[in-house]
Residue frames as a rotation matrix with the C-alpha (Angstrom) as fourth column:
MET 1
0.596 0.802 0.040 -0.01
0.803 -0.596 0.007 0.02
0.030 0.028 -0.999 -0.01
TYR 2
-0.237 -0.694 0.680 1.40
0.706 -0.604 -0.371 3.32
0.668 0.392 0.633 -1.05
LYS 3
0.255 0.234 -0.938 1.91
0.846 -0.523 0.099 6.18
-0.468 -0.819 -0.331 1.39
THR 4
0.145 -0.139 0.980 1.77
0.673 -0.712 -0.200 9.74
0.725 0.688 -0.010 0.29
GLN 5
-0.802 -0.400 -0.443 3.04
0.595 -0.589 -0.547 12.80
-0.041 -0.702 0.711 1.97
PRO 6
0.087 0.869 -0.486 0.49
0.682 -0.408 -0.607 15.35
-0.726 -0.279 -0.628 3.01
GLY 7
0.330 0.138 -0.934 -0.35
-0.307 -0.920 -0.244 17.68
-0.893 0.367 -0.261 0.16
HIS 8
-0.760 -0.579 -0.295 1.10
-0.499 0.229 0.836 15.36
-0.416 0.783 -0.463 -2.50
GLN 9
0.393 0.919 0.045 -1.41
-0.596 0.291 -0.748 14.20
-0.700 0.267 0.662 -5.13
ILE 10
-0.506 -0.446 0.738 -1.08
0.171 0.787 0.593 11.16
-0.845 0.427 -0.322 -7.32
PRO 11
-0.538 0.341 -0.771 -1.95
-0.808 -0.472 0.354 12.04
-0.243 0.813 0.529 -11.01
ILE 12
0.004 0.693 0.721 -4.95
0.019 0.721 -0.693 10.04
-1.000 0.017 -0.010 -12.33
GLN 13
-0.890 -0.309 -0.337 -4.65
-0.330 -0.074 0.941 8.91
-0.316 0.948 -0.036 -15.86
SER 14
0.101 0.975 -0.197 -7.86
-0.860 -0.014 -0.511 8.66
-0.501 0.221 0.837 -17.90
TYR 15
-0.187 -0.095 0.978 -8.66
0.088 0.990 0.113 5.24
-0.978 0.108 -0.177 -19.20
ILE 16
-0.162 0.095 -0.982 -8.28
-0.942 -0.311 0.126 4.94
-0.294 0.946 0.140 -23.00
PRO 17
0.518 0.369 0.772 -10.01
-0.194 0.929 -0.314 1.87
-0.833 0.012 0.553 -24.36
PRO 18
-0.568 -0.755 0.327 -8.16
0.121 0.316 0.941 -0.05
-0.814 0.574 -0.088 -27.00
ASP 19
-0.499 0.323 -0.804 -9.05
-0.829 -0.449 0.334 0.55
-0.253 0.833 0.492 -30.58
ARG 20
-0.181 0.534 0.826 -11.92
0.068 0.845 -0.531 -1.63
-0.981 -0.040 -0.189 -31.81
PRO 21
-0.920 -0.095 0.381 -12.58
0.379 0.039 0.925 -2.46
-0.103 0.995 0.000 -35.43
ALA 22
-0.651 0.703 -0.286 -15.40
-0.687 -0.706 -0.171 -0.46
-0.323 0.085 0.943 -36.91
SER 23
-0.313 0.606 0.732 -18.62
0.197 0.795 -0.574 -2.39
-0.929 -0.036 -0.368 -37.28
PRO 24
-0.926 -0.064 0.372 -19.78
0.376 -0.072 0.924 -2.75
-0.032 0.995 0.091 -40.84
PRO 25
-0.701 0.706 -0.098 -22.81
-0.697 -0.708 -0.111 -0.62
-0.147 -0.010 0.989 -41.89
PRO 26
-0.236 0.690 0.685 -26.17
-0.066 0.692 -0.719 -2.42
-0.970 -0.215 -0.117 -41.84
PRO 27
-0.818 -0.056 0.573 -27.19
0.529 0.320 0.786 -3.85
-0.227 0.946 -0.232 -45.13
PHE 28
-0.758 0.573 -0.311 -29.63
-0.629 -0.768 0.121 -1.78
-0.170 0.288 0.943 -47.20
PRO 29
-0.254 0.746 0.616 -33.09
-0.109 0.611 -0.784 -3.32
-0.961 -0.266 -0.074 -47.08
ASP 30
-0.863 -0.046 0.502 -34.29
0.459 0.339 0.821 -4.90
-0.208 0.940 -0.272 -50.24
SER 31
-0.174 0.873 0.455 -37.79
0.650 -0.245 0.719 -3.43
0.739 0.421 -0.525 -49.81
LEU 32
-0.952 -0.099 0.290 -38.87
-0.091 -0.814 -0.574 -0.21
0.293 -0.573 0.765 -48.12
PRO 33
-0.549 0.814 -0.192 -42.03
0.642 0.263 -0.720 0.06
-0.536 -0.518 -0.667 -46.02
PRO 34
-0.008 0.633 0.774 -45.00
0.934 -0.272 0.232 1.60
0.357 0.725 -0.590 -47.80
ARG 35
-0.946 -0.281 0.161 -45.03
0.232 -0.935 -0.269 5.39
0.227 -0.217 0.949 -47.70
THR 36
-0.269 0.877 -0.397 -47.98
0.792 -0.033 -0.610 6.88
-0.548 -0.479 -0.686 -45.85
GLN 37
-0.464 0.194 0.864 -50.06
0.715 -0.494 0.495 9.01
0.523 0.847 0.090 -48.06
PRO 38
-0.991 0.129 0.039 -51.37
-0.129 -0.826 -0.548 12.41
-0.039 -0.548 0.835 -46.94
ALA 39
-0.343 0.939 0.030 -54.99
0.402 0.175 -0.899 12.83
-0.849 -0.297 -0.437 -46.07
GLY 40
0.490 0.658 -0.572 -57.09
-0.261 -0.515 -0.816 13.29
-0.832 0.549 -0.080 -49.19
TYR 41
-0.609 -0.734 -0.300 -54.49
-0.549 0.117 0.828 11.62
-0.573 0.668 -0.474 -51.48
GLY 42
-0.933 0.171 0.317 -56.11
0.336 0.729 0.596 10.28
-0.129 0.663 -0.738 -54.61
ARG 43
0.058 0.989 -0.137 -59.29
0.819 -0.126 -0.560 12.38
-0.571 -0.080 -0.817 -54.25
SER 44
0.010 0.017 1.000 -60.33
0.831 -0.557 0.001 15.16
0.557 0.830 -0.019 -56.55
TRP 45
-0.888 -0.342 0.308 -60.09
0.168 -0.864 -0.474 18.83
0.428 -0.369 0.825 -55.66
LYS 46
-0.153 0.916 0.371 -63.86
-0.561 -0.390 0.730 19.00
0.813 -0.097 0.574 -55.12
ASP 47
0.514 0.363 -0.777 -63.83
0.287 0.781 0.555 15.96
0.808 -0.508 0.297 -52.81
ARG 48
-0.311 -0.744 -0.592 -61.01
0.857 0.050 -0.513 17.46
0.411 -0.666 0.622 -50.68
ASN 49
-0.990 -0.109 0.090 -62.30
0.074 -0.941 -0.331 21.02
0.121 -0.321 0.939 -50.40
CYS 50
-0.347 0.931 0.117 -66.08
-0.927 -0.359 0.108 20.46
0.142 -0.071 0.987 -50.71
PRO 51
-0.986 -0.137 0.093 -66.76
-0.153 0.971 -0.186 17.05
-0.065 -0.197 -0.978 -49.19
GLY 52
-0.401 0.905 0.142 -70.51
0.150 0.218 -0.964 17.64
-0.904 -0.365 -0.223 -49.07
MET 53
0.185 0.412 -0.892 -70.69
-0.755 -0.522 -0.397 18.56
-0.629 0.747 0.214 -52.78
ARG 54
-0.776 -0.530 0.343 -69.86
-0.209 0.728 0.653 15.13
-0.596 0.435 -0.676 -54.11
GLY 55
-0.390 0.740 0.548 -73.46
0.837 0.533 -0.123 14.59
-0.383 0.411 -0.827 -55.30
PHE 56
-0.605 0.181 -0.775 -73.81
-0.186 -0.979 -0.084 18.05
-0.774 0.094 0.626 -56.86
TRP 57
-0.299 0.661 -0.688 -76.96
-0.948 -0.286 0.137 18.13
-0.107 0.693 0.713 -58.98
GLU 58
-0.658 0.099 -0.746 -77.60
-0.120 0.965 0.234 14.47
0.743 0.244 -0.623 -58.17
PHE 59
-0.728 0.492 0.478 -80.85
-0.577 -0.062 -0.814 13.87
-0.371 -0.869 0.329 -56.35
SER 60
-0.871 0.438 0.222 -83.69
0.479 0.857 0.191 11.42
-0.106 0.272 -0.956 -56.44
LEU 61
-0.611 0.730 0.307 -87.20
-0.221 -0.529 0.819 12.32
0.760 0.432 0.484 -57.64
ASN 62
0.030 0.583 -0.812 -88.45
0.759 0.515 0.398 10.64
0.650 -0.628 -0.427 -54.51
SER 63
-0.783 -0.336 -0.524 -87.40
0.604 -0.613 -0.509 13.82
-0.150 -0.715 0.683 -52.70
TYR 64
-0.829 0.543 -0.131 -90.47
-0.558 -0.819 0.135 15.49
-0.033 0.185 0.982 -54.30
SER 65
-0.638 0.618 -0.459 -92.84
0.257 0.733 0.630 12.52
0.726 0.284 -0.627 -54.00
LEU 66
-0.414 0.566 0.713 -96.13
-0.829 -0.557 -0.038 13.31
0.375 -0.607 0.700 -52.24
ARG 67
0.439 0.524 -0.730 -96.76
-0.215 0.850 0.481 9.66
0.872 -0.055 0.486 -51.46
THR 68
-0.720 -0.651 -0.241 -96.03
0.138 0.206 -0.969 9.73
0.681 -0.730 -0.058 -47.79
SER 69
0.273 0.855 -0.441 -98.02
0.656 0.170 0.736 9.30
0.704 -0.490 -0.514 -44.61
ASP 70
-0.294 -0.476 -0.829 -95.82
0.915 -0.392 -0.099 11.73
-0.277 -0.787 0.550 -42.64
LYS 71
0.704 0.697 0.137 -97.58
0.709 -0.674 -0.207 15.14
-0.052 0.243 -0.969 -42.60
ALA 72
0.526 -0.566 -0.635 -94.43
-0.084 -0.777 0.624 17.04
-0.846 -0.274 -0.457 -41.92
VAL 73
-0.576 -0.730 0.366 -92.64
0.295 0.232 0.927 15.50
-0.762 0.642 0.081 -44.83
LEU 74
-0.038 0.660 0.750 -95.72
0.994 0.105 -0.042 16.08
-0.106 0.743 -0.660 -47.02
ALA 75
0.869 0.341 -0.358 -95.92
0.357 -0.934 -0.022 19.79
-0.341 -0.109 -0.934 -46.07
ARG 76
0.082 -0.946 -0.313 -92.15
-0.060 -0.318 0.946 20.08
-0.995 -0.058 -0.082 -46.69
ARG 77
-0.613 -0.334 0.716 -92.38
0.584 0.418 0.695 18.62
-0.531 0.845 -0.061 -50.14
ILE 78
0.431 0.812 0.394 -95.38
0.899 -0.347 -0.269 20.75
-0.082 0.470 -0.879 -51.10
CYS 79
0.750 -0.192 -0.633 -93.41
-0.009 -0.960 0.280 23.85
-0.662 -0.204 -0.721 -50.25
MET 80
-0.355 -0.929 0.101 -90.52
0.054 0.088 0.995 22.60
-0.933 0.359 0.019 -52.32
ILE 81
-0.376 0.285 0.882 -92.78
0.904 0.325 0.280 21.99
-0.206 0.902 -0.380 -55.36
VAL 82
0.746 0.636 -0.197 -94.42
0.601 -0.771 -0.212 25.41
-0.287 0.039 -0.957 -54.86
VAL 83
0.323 -0.721 -0.613 -91.00
-0.173 -0.682 0.710 27.11
-0.930 -0.123 -0.346 -54.89
LEU 84
-0.658 -0.608 0.444 -89.79
0.267 0.364 0.892 25.19
-0.705 0.705 -0.077 -57.98
GLY 85
-0.050 0.722 0.690 -93.09
0.989 0.132 -0.068 25.75
-0.140 0.679 -0.721 -59.78
CYS 86
0.787 0.374 -0.490 -93.16
0.360 -0.924 -0.128 29.47
-0.501 -0.076 -0.862 -59.10
ARG 87
-0.022 -0.878 -0.477 -89.57
-0.289 -0.452 0.844 29.99
-0.957 0.156 -0.244 -60.25
THR 88
-0.694 -0.202 0.691 -90.21
0.532 0.503 0.681 27.99
-0.486 0.840 -0.242 -63.38
ALA 89
0.369 0.879 0.302 -93.45
0.908 -0.272 -0.318 29.94
-0.197 0.392 -0.899 -64.13
ILE 90
0.702 -0.123 -0.702 -91.64
-0.030 -0.989 0.143 33.31
-0.712 -0.079 -0.698 -63.72
SER 91
-0.470 -0.882 -0.021 -88.80
-0.108 0.034 0.994 32.09
-0.876 0.469 -0.111 -66.06
VAL 92
-0.395 0.409 0.822 -91.38
0.876 0.439 0.202 31.07
-0.278 0.800 -0.532 -68.63
LEU 93
0.691 0.687 -0.225 -93.03
0.611 -0.721 -0.326 34.44
-0.387 0.088 -0.918 -68.38
GLY 94
0.230 -0.702 -0.674 -89.69
-0.246 -0.712 0.658 36.14
-0.942 0.014 -0.336 -68.96
VAL 95
-0.718 -0.453 0.528 -89.01
0.325 0.453 0.830 33.95
-0.615 0.768 -0.178 -72.02
ILE 96
0.047 0.812 0.582 -92.44
0.987 0.053 -0.154 34.76
-0.156 0.581 -0.799 -73.48
LYS 97
0.752 0.224 -0.620 -91.93
0.231 -0.970 -0.071 38.48
-0.618 -0.090 -0.781 -72.92
ASN 98
-0.237 -0.910 -0.339 -88.58
-0.277 -0.271 0.922 38.35
-0.931 0.313 -0.188 -74.65
ALA 99
-0.612 0.020 0.791 -90.06
0.645 0.592 0.484 36.40
-0.458 0.806 -0.375 -77.54
PHE 100
0.468 0.851 0.239 -92.82
0.866 -0.387 -0.317 38.94
-0.178 0.355 -0.918 -78.10
GLY 101
0.741 -0.247 -0.625 -90.32
-0.059 -0.951 0.305 41.78
-0.669 -0.189 -0.719 -77.76
MET 102
0.911 -0.407 0.068 -88.06
0.170 0.220 -0.961 40.22
0.376 0.886 0.270 -80.42
ARG 103
0.426 -0.828 0.364 -85.13
-0.904 -0.375 0.204 40.31
-0.033 -0.416 -0.909 -77.99
ILE 104
0.701 -0.112 -0.705 -83.27
-0.272 0.871 -0.408 37.34
0.660 0.478 0.580 -79.36
VAL 105
-0.354 -0.932 -0.075 -80.24
-0.190 0.151 -0.970 37.48
0.916 -0.329 -0.230 -77.11
SER 106
-0.548 0.241 0.801 -82.31
-0.836 -0.157 -0.525 37.88
-0.001 -0.958 0.288 -73.97
LEU 107
0.586 0.793 -0.168 -84.57
-0.799 0.600 0.047 35.03
0.138 0.107 0.985 -75.19
ILE 108
0.412 -0.458 -0.787 -81.66
-0.062 0.848 -0.526 32.59
0.909 0.265 0.321 -75.56
LEU 109
-0.686 -0.684 0.248 -80.12
-0.270 -0.078 -0.960 33.60
0.676 -0.725 -0.131 -72.30
GLY 110
-0.216 0.673 0.708 -83.41
-0.976 -0.130 -0.175 33.27
-0.026 -0.728 0.685 -70.56
ILE 111
0.726 0.454 -0.517 -83.96
-0.517 0.856 0.025 29.77
0.453 0.249 0.856 -71.87
ILE 112
0.003 -0.820 -0.573 -80.41
0.120 0.569 -0.814 28.61
0.993 -0.066 0.100 -70.85
LEU 113
-0.788 -0.319 0.527 -80.55
-0.423 -0.341 -0.839 30.30
0.448 -0.884 0.134 -67.41
GLY 114
0.168 0.932 0.320 -84.07
-0.972 0.102 0.211 28.94
0.164 -0.347 0.923 -66.89
ILE 115
0.687 0.054 -0.724 -82.99
-0.147 0.987 -0.066 25.34
0.711 0.152 0.686 -67.45
LEU 116
-0.386 -0.882 -0.270 -79.81
0.222 0.195 -0.955 25.70
0.895 -0.429 0.120 -65.34
GLY 117
-0.626 0.185 0.758 -81.80
-0.694 -0.576 -0.432 27.48
0.356 -0.797 0.488 -62.63
PHE 118
0.509 0.857 -0.074 -84.42
-0.760 0.488 0.429 24.72
0.404 -0.163 0.900 -62.57
LEU 119
0.469 -0.378 -0.798 -81.80
0.226 0.925 -0.306 22.04
0.854 -0.037 0.519 -62.04
PHE 120
-0.590 -0.793 0.156 -79.78
0.108 -0.269 -0.957 24.00
0.800 -0.548 0.244 -59.59
VAL 121
-0.408 0.530 0.744 -82.76
-0.877 -0.453 -0.158 25.07
0.253 -0.717 0.649 -57.39
GLY 122
0.637 0.654 -0.408 -84.17
-0.534 0.756 0.378 21.55
0.556 -0.023 0.831 -57.65
TRP 123
0.012 -0.718 -0.695 -80.93
0.402 0.640 -0.655 20.13
0.916 -0.272 0.296 -56.26
CYS 124
-0.781 -0.332 0.529 -80.81
-0.248 -0.612 -0.751 22.77
0.573 -0.718 0.395 -53.50
LEU 125
-0.013 0.894 0.448 -84.41
-0.949 -0.152 0.276 22.12
0.315 -0.421 0.850 -52.46
ALA 126
0.642 0.201 -0.740 -83.85
-0.110 0.979 0.170 18.39
0.759 -0.027 0.650 -52.44
GLN 127
-0.425 -0.871 -0.246 -80.79
0.291 0.126 -0.949 18.88
0.857 -0.474 0.200 -50.19
ILE 128
-0.736 0.187 0.651 -82.82
-0.603 -0.620 -0.503 21.01
0.309 -0.762 0.569 -47.76
GLY 129
0.266 0.963 -0.039 -85.75
-0.862 0.256 0.438 18.63
0.432 -0.082 0.898 -47.80
GLU 130
0.658 -0.055 -0.751 -83.70
0.098 0.995 0.013 15.55
0.746 -0.082 0.660 -47.03
ALA 131
-0.273 -0.859 0.433 -81.40
-0.409 -0.303 -0.861 17.11
0.871 -0.412 -0.269 -44.50
LYS 132
0.764 0.411 -0.497 -81.11
0.258 0.512 0.819 15.30
0.592 -0.754 0.285 -41.14
GLY 133
0.049 -0.778 -0.627 -79.25
0.974 0.176 -0.143 16.03
0.221 -0.604 0.766 -38.04
VAL 134
0.881 0.172 -0.440 -77.99
0.336 -0.883 0.327 19.32
-0.333 -0.436 -0.836 -36.49
ARG 135
0.109 -0.847 0.520 -75.46
0.805 -0.231 -0.546 21.78
0.583 0.478 0.657 -37.87
VAL 136
0.238 -0.138 -0.961 -73.79
0.733 -0.624 0.271 24.59
-0.637 -0.769 -0.048 -35.99
VAL 137
0.070 -0.139 0.988 -74.00
0.824 -0.550 -0.136 27.89
0.562 0.824 0.077 -37.88
PHE 138
-0.192 -0.271 0.943 -72.42
-0.154 -0.941 -0.302 30.96
0.969 -0.203 0.139 -36.23
GLY 139
-0.930 -0.274 0.244 -72.51
-0.283 0.111 -0.953 29.21
0.234 -0.955 -0.181 -32.89
LYS 140
-0.187 0.938 0.291 -76.21
-0.894 -0.040 -0.445 28.36
-0.406 -0.343 0.847 -33.20
ARG 141
-0.784 0.015 0.621 -77.59
0.095 0.991 0.096 24.83
-0.613 0.135 -0.778 -33.59
VAL 142
-0.249 0.674 -0.695 -79.70
-0.941 -0.339 0.008 24.51
-0.230 0.656 0.719 -36.73
GLY 143
-0.733 0.066 0.677 -81.91
-0.019 0.993 -0.117 21.41
-0.680 -0.099 -0.726 -37.18
ARG 144
-0.721 0.509 0.470 -84.73
0.690 0.465 0.555 19.97
0.064 0.724 -0.686 -39.11
TRP 145
0.163 0.842 -0.514 -87.22
0.857 -0.379 -0.348 22.45
-0.488 -0.384 -0.784 -37.57
HIS 146
-0.063 -0.317 -0.946 -85.32
-0.062 -0.945 0.321 25.44
-0.996 0.079 0.040 -38.87
PHE 147
-0.956 -0.285 0.070 -85.10
0.025 0.159 0.987 23.97
-0.292 0.945 -0.145 -42.38
ASP 148
-0.339 0.910 0.239 -88.88
0.940 0.334 0.066 23.41
-0.020 0.247 -0.969 -42.42
VAL 149
0.348 0.458 -0.818 -89.51
0.521 -0.820 -0.238 27.02
-0.780 -0.343 -0.524 -41.38
PHE 150
-0.489 -0.615 -0.618 -87.19
-0.229 -0.593 0.772 28.19
-0.841 0.519 0.150 -44.14
LEU 151
-0.909 0.159 0.384 -89.00
0.412 0.469 0.781 26.16
-0.056 0.869 -0.492 -46.77
ILE 152
0.083 0.992 -0.091 -92.43
0.976 -0.100 -0.193 27.50
-0.201 -0.073 -0.977 -45.71
ALA 153
0.178 -0.041 -0.983 -91.09
0.202 -0.976 0.077 31.10
-0.963 -0.212 -0.166 -45.69
ILE 154
-0.764 -0.508 -0.398 -89.56
-0.286 -0.287 0.914 30.95
-0.578 0.812 0.074 -49.17
GLY 155
-0.664 0.590 0.459 -92.64
0.747 0.551 0.373 29.16
-0.033 0.591 -0.806 -50.47
VAL 156
0.381 0.825 -0.417 -94.86
0.758 -0.537 -0.371 32.05
-0.530 -0.175 -0.830 -49.33
LEU 157
-0.050 -0.480 -0.876 -92.37
-0.151 -0.863 0.482 34.62
-0.987 0.156 -0.030 -50.78
HIS 158
-0.934 -0.334 0.126 -92.26
0.061 0.199 0.978 32.93
-0.352 0.921 -0.166 -54.14
VAL 159
-0.181 0.934 0.309 -96.08
0.980 0.198 -0.025 32.83
-0.084 0.298 -0.951 -54.39
GLY 160
0.479 0.334 -0.811 -96.05
0.380 -0.912 -0.151 36.58
-0.791 -0.236 -0.565 -53.68
ILE 161
-0.464 -0.709 -0.531 -93.42
-0.253 -0.468 0.847 37.19
-0.849 0.527 0.038 -56.36
LEU 162
-0.822 0.206 0.531 -95.44
0.552 0.516 0.655 35.19
-0.140 0.832 -0.538 -58.89
ILE 163
0.242 0.964 -0.111 -98.56
0.923 -0.264 -0.279 37.16
-0.298 -0.035 -0.954 -58.17
ALA 164
0.292 -0.246 -0.924 -96.61
0.002 -0.966 0.258 40.44
-0.956 -0.077 -0.282 -58.46
ALA 165
-0.781 -0.624 0.027 -95.11
-0.005 0.050 0.999 39.28
-0.624 0.780 -0.042 -61.78
PHE 166
-0.424 0.717 0.553 -98.63
0.905 0.351 0.239 38.63
-0.022 0.602 -0.798 -63.18
PHE 167
0.653 0.668 -0.357 -99.68
0.671 -0.729 -0.137 42.16
-0.351 -0.150 -0.924 -62.16
GLY 168
0.756 -0.297 0.584 -96.77
0.367 -0.546 -0.753 43.68
0.542 0.783 -0.304 -64.09
MET 169
0.843 -0.537 -0.029 -94.12
-0.269 -0.467 0.843 44.18
-0.466 -0.703 -0.538 -61.44
ASP 170
0.752 -0.546 0.368 -91.12
0.648 0.515 -0.560 44.43
0.116 0.660 0.742 -63.61
GLY 171
0.798 -0.465 0.383 -88.86
-0.436 -0.885 -0.166 47.02
0.416 -0.034 -0.909 -62.06
GLY 172
-0.215 -0.970 -0.112 -85.66
-0.573 0.218 -0.790 46.53
0.791 -0.106 -0.602 -60.12
GLU 173
-0.030 0.229 0.973 -87.55
-0.982 0.176 -0.072 45.00
-0.188 -0.957 0.219 -57.18
LEU 174
0.867 0.497 0.026 -88.35
-0.480 0.849 -0.222 41.72
-0.132 0.180 0.975 -58.91
PRO 175
0.531 -0.739 -0.415 -84.80
-0.008 0.484 -0.875 40.84
0.848 0.468 0.251 -60.13
ALA 176
-0.333 -0.677 0.657 -83.31
-0.694 -0.295 -0.656 41.97
0.638 -0.674 -0.371 -56.80
THR 177
0.165 0.494 0.853 -85.74
-0.931 0.364 -0.030 39.81
-0.325 -0.789 0.520 -54.76
TRP 178
0.930 0.130 -0.345 -85.29
-0.288 0.841 -0.458 36.92
0.231 0.525 0.819 -57.18
LEU 179
0.161 -0.963 -0.218 -81.48
-0.156 0.193 -0.969 37.05
0.974 0.190 -0.119 -56.68
VAL 180
-0.328 -0.234 0.915 -81.70
-0.899 -0.219 -0.379 37.38
0.289 -0.947 -0.139 -52.91
LEU 181
0.543 0.614 0.573 -83.96
-0.743 0.669 -0.012 34.30
-0.391 -0.419 0.819 -52.65
TRP 182
0.784 -0.363 -0.504 -81.68
-0.150 0.677 -0.720 32.36
0.603 0.640 0.476 -55.05
LEU 183
-0.231 -0.949 0.213 -78.68
-0.422 -0.100 -0.901 33.14
0.877 -0.298 -0.378 -52.77
LEU 184
-0.120 0.264 0.957 -80.63
-0.987 0.073 -0.144 32.18
-0.108 -0.962 0.252 -49.62
ILE 185
0.880 0.474 -0.018 -81.65
-0.469 0.864 -0.181 28.85
-0.070 0.168 0.983 -51.14
TRP 186
0.504 -0.754 -0.422 -78.12
-0.072 0.450 -0.890 28.10
0.861 0.479 0.173 -52.16
ALA 187
-0.329 -0.688 0.646 -76.66
-0.698 -0.283 -0.658 29.16
0.636 -0.668 -0.387 -48.77
VAL 188
0.241 0.508 0.827 -79.10
-0.911 0.413 0.012 26.91
-0.335 -0.756 0.562 -46.80
ALA 189
0.958 0.120 -0.262 -78.43
-0.223 0.884 -0.410 24.01
0.183 0.451 0.874 -49.16
TRP 190
0.146 -0.983 -0.116 -74.75
-0.260 0.075 -0.963 24.45
0.955 0.171 -0.245 -48.68
VAL 191
-0.276 -0.227 0.934 -75.17
-0.955 -0.049 -0.294 24.30
0.113 -0.973 -0.203 -44.87
THR 192
0.688 0.611 0.391 -77.01
-0.659 0.752 -0.017 20.98
-0.305 -0.245 0.920 -45.29
THR 193
0.704 -0.490 -0.515 -73.95
-0.138 0.616 -0.776 19.53
0.697 0.617 0.366 -46.98
TRP 194
-0.191 -0.776 0.601 -71.93
-0.858 -0.166 -0.486 19.97
0.477 -0.609 -0.634 -43.78
GLU 195
-0.556 -0.094 -0.826 -71.31
0.226 0.939 -0.259 16.98
0.800 -0.330 -0.501 -41.56
PRO 196
0.492 0.798 0.347 -74.01
-0.152 -0.314 0.937 16.87
0.857 -0.514 -0.033 -38.86
GLU 197
-0.180 -0.547 0.818 -73.03
-0.903 -0.238 -0.358 17.23
0.391 -0.803 -0.451 -35.28
PRO 198
-0.683 -0.064 -0.728 -72.62
0.087 0.982 -0.167 13.96
0.725 -0.177 -0.665 -33.36
GLN 199
0.383 0.908 0.172 -75.55
-0.183 -0.108 0.977 13.15
0.906 -0.406 0.124 -31.16
SER 200
-0.383 -0.474 0.793 -74.95
-0.836 -0.188 -0.516 13.47
0.394 -0.860 -0.324 -27.41
ALA 201
-0.489 0.128 -0.863 -75.15
0.195 0.980 0.035 10.26
0.850 -0.151 -0.504 -25.37
VAL 202
-0.988 0.136 -0.077 -76.51
0.040 -0.251 -0.967 12.22
-0.150 -0.958 0.243 -22.37
């Protein structure tokens, strides 16, 4: 056993391990694992950005069938038919007026827009009529009852517009009201394409 004088320190040498041969690199795998695809890969732009619009302009004629024993569904579909019928009648009146006035360009545009409008509004009304569940719009819960009230309201408004058109209302009020109602119908139909809120288990 070694004895040291007071205040004398024995230097401590750090341990240096002997050199080891470097391990060979792992072999490159023959096959790589499948790459995870991002969400929405393989879907069209419309499916990724407008998931509720996949069936655009696709609806069943059963959405307008009056053969049902449910009174609420029957009233709902009657309002839908009234709206579609009034808009079609007003479009036909416009086409007839342009034909008698020999306004060829307006006549052609009226026919094209009338057909497109009929299909578009028919799809929108079918979406609203078949909507189920609850959506949250601006923090408020919107359900089936709200959609039914909307259908009744626009049905009454369209009947009023049709009566006014027969009595010669052809100023700026009719086109403006027509456009506002068209935008309202589209907006509500767009809301119905949202995913409904999950039902609470409470």
